[in-house]
C-alpha positions in Angstrom: -62.7 4.2 -2.7 -60.1 1.7 -1.3 -59.4 1.5 2.3 -56.7 -0.4 4.2 -56.6 -1.1 7.9 -53.1 -1.9 9.2 -53.3 -2.7 12.9 -49.9 -2.8 14.6 -49.1 -5.9 16.6 -46.0 -7.4 18.3 -46.7 -11.0 19.2 -44.4 -12.0 22.1 -45.4 -15.5 23.2 -45.4 -18.5 20.8 -48.2 -20.9 21.0 -47.3 -23.6 23.6 -47.2 -26.4 20.9 -45.6 -26.8 17.6 -47.1 -27.9 14.1 -45.1 -30.2 12.1 -41.9 -29.3 14.1 -42.3 -25.5 13.8 -43.5 -23.0 16.5 -46.4 -20.9 15.8 -47.9 -17.8 17.5 -51.4 -17.8 18.5 -54.2 -16.7 16.2 -54.8 -13.0 16.6 -58.3 -12.1 18.1 -58.9 -9.2 15.5 -58.4 -9.1 11.7 -56.1 -6.5 10.1 -56.6 -7.8 6.4 -57.2 -4.8 4.0 -60.6 -3.9 2.8 -60.8 -3.0 -0.9 -63.7 -1.5 -2.8 -63.6 -2.9 -6.4 -66.5 -0.7 -7.7 -64.1 1.3 -9.6 -63.6 -1.7 -11.9 -67.2 -2.8 -11.9 -68.8 0.5 -12.6 -68.0 3.8 -14.6 -65.2 5.6 -12.7 -62.3 7.8 -13.1 -58.7 6.8 -13.9 -57.7 8.1 -10.5 -60.2 5.9 -8.6 -58.9 3.0 -10.7 -55.4 3.8 -9.9 -56.2 4.1 -6.2 -57.8 0.7 -6.1 -55.1 -1.0 -8.3 -52.4 0.5 -5.7 -54.3 -0.9 -2.8 -54.5 -4.4 -4.4 -50.8 -4.3 -5.1 -50.1 -3.5 -1.4 -52.4 -6.2 -0.1 -51.0 -8.8 -2.5 -47.5 -8.0 -1.3 -48.2 -7.7 2.4 -50.8 -10.3 2.8 -51.9 -12.2 -0.4 -55.4 -11.9 1.3 -57.9 -9.1 1.4 -61.7 -8.3 1.8 -63.5 -7.1 -1.4 -66.5 -5.0 -1.2 -68.3 -2.9 -4.0 -68.7 -6.0 -6.2 -72.3 -5.3 -7.0 -73.9 -8.7 -5.9 -76.7 -8.1 -3.6 -76.2 -9.3 0.0 -79.6 -11.1 -0.3 -78.2 -13.1 -3.2 -75.0 -14.1 -1.1 -77.3 -15.0 1.8 -79.3 -17.4 -0.5 -76.3 -19.2 -1.8 -75.1 -19.9 1.8 -78.6 -21.0 3.0 -79.2 -23.2 0.0 -75.8 -25.0 0.6 -76.7 -25.3 4.3 -80.0 -27.0 3.3 -78.3 -29.5 1.2 -75.7 -30.5 3.8 -78.2 -30.5 6.8 -81.4 -31.7 5.1 -80.4 -34.2 2.5 -80.2 -37.8 3.7 -77.0 -39.6 3.0 -78.7 -41.8 0.3 -79.4 -38.7 -1.7 -75.9 -37.3 -1.2 -74.4 -40.5 -2.6 -76.4 -40.2 -5.7 -74.1 -37.3 -6.6 -71.0 -38.8 -5.2 -67.8 -38.2 -7.0 -66.6 -41.4 -8.8 -63.3 -42.4 -10.4 -62.8 -41.2 -14.0 -63.3 -44.2 -16.6 -65.2 -46.3 -14.0 -68.7 -48.0 -14.5 -70.4 -45.2 -12.5 -69.8 -42.4 -15.0 -67.6 -40.2 -12.8 -64.9 -37.9 -14.0 -62.7 -38.1 -10.9 -63.4 -34.4 -9.9 -67.1 -33.4 -9.9 -69.5 -34.4 -7.1 -70.0 -35.0 -3.5 -67.3 -36.0 -0.9 -68.2 -37.3 2.4 -66.9 -36.4 5.8 -63.2 -37.1 6.0 -62.5 -37.9 2.3 -60.4 -34.8 1.9 -56.8 -35.2 3.1 -54.4 -32.3 3.7 -50.9 -32.7 5.1 -51.6 -36.4 5.8 -54.7 -35.7 8.1 -58.3 -36.2 7.4 -60.2 -32.9 7.0 -63.5 -32.6 9.0 -65.7 -31.5 6.1 -68.0 -32.7 3.4 -68.2 -30.9 0.1 -69.7 -30.6 -3.6 -67.4 -29.8 -6.4 -68.6 -28.0 -9.4 -66.4 -27.2 -12.6 -66.9 -25.4 -15.8 -68.1 -27.7 -18.4 -65.4 -29.2 -20.5 -66.3 -27.0 -23.7 -62.6 -25.9 -24.9 -62.2 -29.0 -26.9 -63.9 -32.2 -27.9 -64.6 -34.8 -25.2 -63.2 -38.3 -25.5 -64.4 -41.6 -24.2 -63.2 -42.9 -20.8 -61.2 -45.9 -20.4 -64.2 -47.9 -19.4 -65.7 -47.4 -23.1 -69.0 -45.7 -24.0 -70.8 -43.9 -21.2 -67.6 -43.4 -19.1 -65.6 -40.2 -18.9 -62.1 -39.0 -18.9 -60.8 -36.9 -15.9 -62.7 -33.6 -15.6 -65.0 -34.4 -18.7 -68.1 -35.4 -17.0 -71.2 -33.3 -16.2 -71.6 -31.4 -13.0 -73.5 -33.5 -10.3 -76.0 -31.0 -8.9 -77.7 -31.5 -5.5 -81.2 -32.5 -5.6 -82.2 -30.5 -2.7 -83.2 -27.8 -2.4 -84.6 -27.9 -5.9 -84.1 -24.2 -6.4 -80.3 -24.6 -5.9 -79.2 -25.4 -9.5 -80.8 -22.3 -11.2 -79.8 -20.0 -8.3 -76.2 -21.1 -8.3 -75.9 -20.8 -12.2 -77.2 -17.3 -11.9 -74.7 -16.6 -9.1 -71.8 -18.1 -11.0 -72.5 -15.8 -14.0 -72.4 -12.8 -11.6 -69.3 -13.9 -9.7 -67.3 -14.4 -12.9 -67.8 -10.7 -13.6 -66.3 -9.9 -10.2 -63.4 -12.1 -11.1 -62.9 -10.4 -14.4 -63.0 -7.0 -12.7 -60.6 -8.1 -10.0 -58.0 -9.5 -12.5 -58.2 -6.4 -14.6 -57.3 -4.4 -11.5 -54.6 -6.7 -10.8 -53.1 -6.2 -14.2 -53.2 -2.6 -13.6 -51.8 -2.9 -10.1 -48.6 -4.5 -11.6 -48.1 -1.5 -13.9 -47.8 -3.6 -17.1 -48.8 -0.8 -19.3 -52.0 0.1 -21.2 -53.8 -2.4 -23.4 -52.0 -2.9 -26.7 -53.7 -3.2 -30.3 -53.9 -6.5 -31.7 -52.9 -8.2 -28.4 -52.8 -11.9 -28.0 -52.9 -14.2 -25.0 -49.1 -13.9 -24.7 -49.1 -10.0 -24.9 -47.8 -8.6 -21.5 -49.9 -5.6 -20.8 -52.4 -4.7 -18.2 -55.1 -6.9 -19.8 -53.0 -10.2 -19.8 -54.9 -11.6 -16.8 -58.3 -10.8 -18.5 -57.4 -12.4 -21.8 -56.1 -15.6 -20.1 -59.2 -16.0 -18.0 -61.9 -15.1 -20.6 -62.9 -18.7 -20.7 -61.8 -19.4 -17.0 -61.9 -23.1 -16.2 -63.5 -22.0 -12.8 -64.2 -24.3 -9.9 -66.8 -23.8 -7.1 -67.1 -25.7 -3.8 -69.9 -26.0 -1.3 -68.2 -27.1 1.9 -69.9 -27.8 5.2 -68.0 -28.1 8.4 -69.3 -29.5 11.7 -67.8 -28.2 14.9 -64.5 -29.9 15.8 -64.6 -32.3 18.8 -61.2 -31.3 20.0 -60.2 -27.9 18.3 -56.7 -26.3 18.4 -56.5 -24.0 21.6 -53.7 -22.0 23.3 -53.9 -24.6 25.9 -52.4 -27.4 23.7 -49.1 -28.5 25.0 -47.8 -30.8 22.3 -48.3 -32.0 18.7 -50.4 -34.8 19.9 -53.0 -32.5 21.2 -53.6 -31.1 17.7 -55.8 -34.0 16.4 -58.3 -32.3 14.0 -58.4 -29.6 11.4 -61.5 -28.6 9.3 -59.1 -27.9 6.4 -55.4 -28.3 6.9 -52.7 -25.7 5.9 -52.4 -25.1 2.2 -52.2 -22.6 -0.6 -54.8 -22.4 -3.5 -53.2 -23.7 -6.7 -55.0 -21.5 -9.1 -55.6 -17.9 -9.8 -57.8 -16.0 -7.3 -60.3 -17.2 -4.8 -63.5 -15.4 -4.0 -64.7 -16.8 -0.8 -68.3 -16.5 0.4 -69.0 -17.9 4.0 -71.5 -17.7 6.8 -70.7 -15.5 9.8 -68.9 -18.1 11.8 -65.9 -16.3 13.4 -62.4 -17.6 14.1 -62.6 -20.4 11.5 -60.5 -19.2 8.6 -57.0 -18.4 9.5 -54.2 -16.8 7.4 -50.5 -17.3 8.0 -48.8 -13.9 7.9 -45.5 -13.1 6.2 -43.5 -13.8 9.4 -44.5 -17.5 8.8 -45.4 -17.8 12.5 -48.5 -15.6 13.1 -52.0 -16.8 12.4 -54.6 -14.1 11.7 -58.4 -14.9 12.0 -60.0 -13.6 8.8 -63.4 -13.3 10.1 -66.1 -12.7 7.6 -67.6 -9.2 6.9 -71.2 -9.2 5.8 -71.5 -8.7 2.0 -68.0 -9.0 1.3 -65.8 -11.7 -0.3 -62.4 -12.8 1.3 -60.2 -13.0 -1.5 -56.7 -14.7 -1.8 -54.3 -15.1 -4.7 -53.3 -18.5 -5.6 -50.2 -20.3 -7.1 -50.8 -19.3 -10.7 -50.7 -15.5 -9.7 -47.6 -16.4 -7.7 -46.0 -17.8 -10.9 -47.1 -15.0 -13.3 -45.7 -12.4 -10.9 -42.6 -14.5 -10.3 -43.0 -14.4 -6.7 -43.5 -10.7 -6.2 -47.1 -11.6 -5.1 -47.0 -15.0 -3.1 -49.9 -17.2 -2.5 -50.5 -17.4 1.2 -51.0 -20.4 3.4 -54.2 -20.7 5.3 -56.4 -23.2 7.1 -59.8 -23.7 8.6 -60.3 -24.7 12.4 -64.0 -24.4 13.0 -64.1 -24.0 16.9 -67.4 -22.2 17.3 -70.9 -23.6 17.5 -73.1 -24.9 14.8 -72.4 -26.1 11.2 -70.2 -23.7 9.2 -70.8 -23.3 5.4 -68.7 -21.8 3.0 -68.8 -21.4 -0.8 -65.5 -20.6 -2.4 -65.4 -19.6 -6.2 -62.0 -20.1 -7.8 -61.6 -17.9 -10.8 -59.0 -19.8 -12.7 -57.0 -19.3 -16.1 -58.4 -20.7 -19.2 -57.7 -24.4 -19.4 -55.1 -23.8 -22.3 -53.7 -20.5 -20.9 -49.8 -20.5 -20.8 -48.8 -19.3 -17.3 -45.1 -18.2 -17.1 -43.5 -15.4 -15.3 -44.2 -11.9 -16.8 -41.0 -10.2 -18.0 -41.5 -7.0 -15.9 -42.0 -9.1 -12.8 -39.0 -11.1 -13.5 -36.9 -7.7 -13.7 -38.4 -6.6 -10.5 -37.6 -9.8 -8.7 -33.8 -10.1 -9.5 -34.1 -11.4 -13.1 -34.4 -15.1 -12.4 -37.5 -16.9 -13.4 -39.1 -19.2 -10.7 -40.8 -21.4 -13.4 -40.4 -22.0 -17.1 -44.2 -22.2 -17.5 -47.0 -24.4 -18.7 -50.6 -24.4 -19.4 -53.0 -24.3 -16.6 -54.6 -27.5 -17.9 -51.3 -29.3 -17.6 -50.9 -28.0 -14.1 -54.5 -29.0 -13.1 -54.2 -32.5 -14.6 -50.9 -32.9 -12.8 -52.7 -32.1 -9.5 -55.5 -34.5 -10.3 -53.5 -37.3 -11.4 -50.8 -37.0 -8.4 -53.4 -36.4 -5.8 -55.8 -39.3 -6.2 -55.1 -42.4 -4.3 -56.7 -44.6 -6.8 -55.7 -45.2 -10.4 -58.3 -44.2 -13.1 -60.8 -46.9 -14.0 -59.8 -49.2 -11.1 -62.7 -51.3 -10.3 -64.2 -51.6 -6.8 -64.6 -54.9 -5.4 -67.9 -53.9 -3.6 -69.9 -50.7 -3.2 -68.9 -50.4 0.5 -65.3 -50.2 -0.2 -66.0 -47.4 -2.6 -67.8 -45.5 -0.1 -64.6 -45.6 2.2 -62.4 -44.3 -0.7 -60.1 -41.3 0.4 -59.1 -38.6 -1.7 -56.6 -35.7 -1.5 -58.3 -33.0 -3.3 -56.5 -30.9 -5.7 -58.4 -27.8 -4.9 -58.6 -27.0 -1.2 -61.4 -25.6 1.0 -61.7 -22.4 2.9 
């Protein structure tokens, strides 16, 4: 069963400040994001139930680009363990242990690949501001083609071709997370299958290839998803954004600045902290607090889905401002296209949006590598003069946090 809660609201007073030159209305105190039960696509079901779920997804993607996902089949106890173990890593591991899995530049002497590993507080930059967060990035292993030696010679890696750098503490984290990744990938597959049906692309065709534009087009192009998973820790902001702010200068800190996700779909798991994740509604003025629901994922569509649908479904801007008490933890899983998947606007979506393509298309890998190369301050393989300088190295992450 799919349910949608559409709460009527009429914001009348803008926030008493502007952000980047634009007025924004205050964050609403309640959530009106749709709640969608995906069980019709994860368990045996009827065509009618699947159609109802697909229709709810279509409406949610058009109206919000965000929704809650229930009925996914992953036990709440498993979800709680994922958050608990991430919290243990961030709060119990000494800095010296975190640095052992620090993300290093690709091609450099430390064996990094420029993407995987730990980033310390303030290393992530969004819209020119340091985000108040620390994180660990994990990616699918580079298994779609042969690896090549990095610029530093044997023992060094090209971008994205290194191994994942797993936390040492708690010791149960790696096997727990590997099991969870296997489970959440199945949820991602069910979700993109439902999205293909939601777009009314037609039944699966015989002898279909990756370029065949039927209801399974997203499934075929994510069957070796080059997924990303982040563990993110957010301390309480020292000076959070409030409705009493009076000028741009009062907004000095963000847990994660305003952005869209550049991939396919995001399945966000987070602790119960309210008010932190905020979604920009379609009026481009109103921020909605997407507070967590126990046992549910917060789902949002990324830039690749916007491209595939030719803008029929748009990726939605969002941000994190952790105002509450304690240390917030989130673990988003980014279910991405295959590395070599060609992402171009689907013909039926082009027809429904006026006939003009918003993009000519390229592979997801080209898109991802462009993000990585364009967003790192330091050139690949550049040597550090001393270790202390490397510790202060600042990155603009290609995949954002939530």
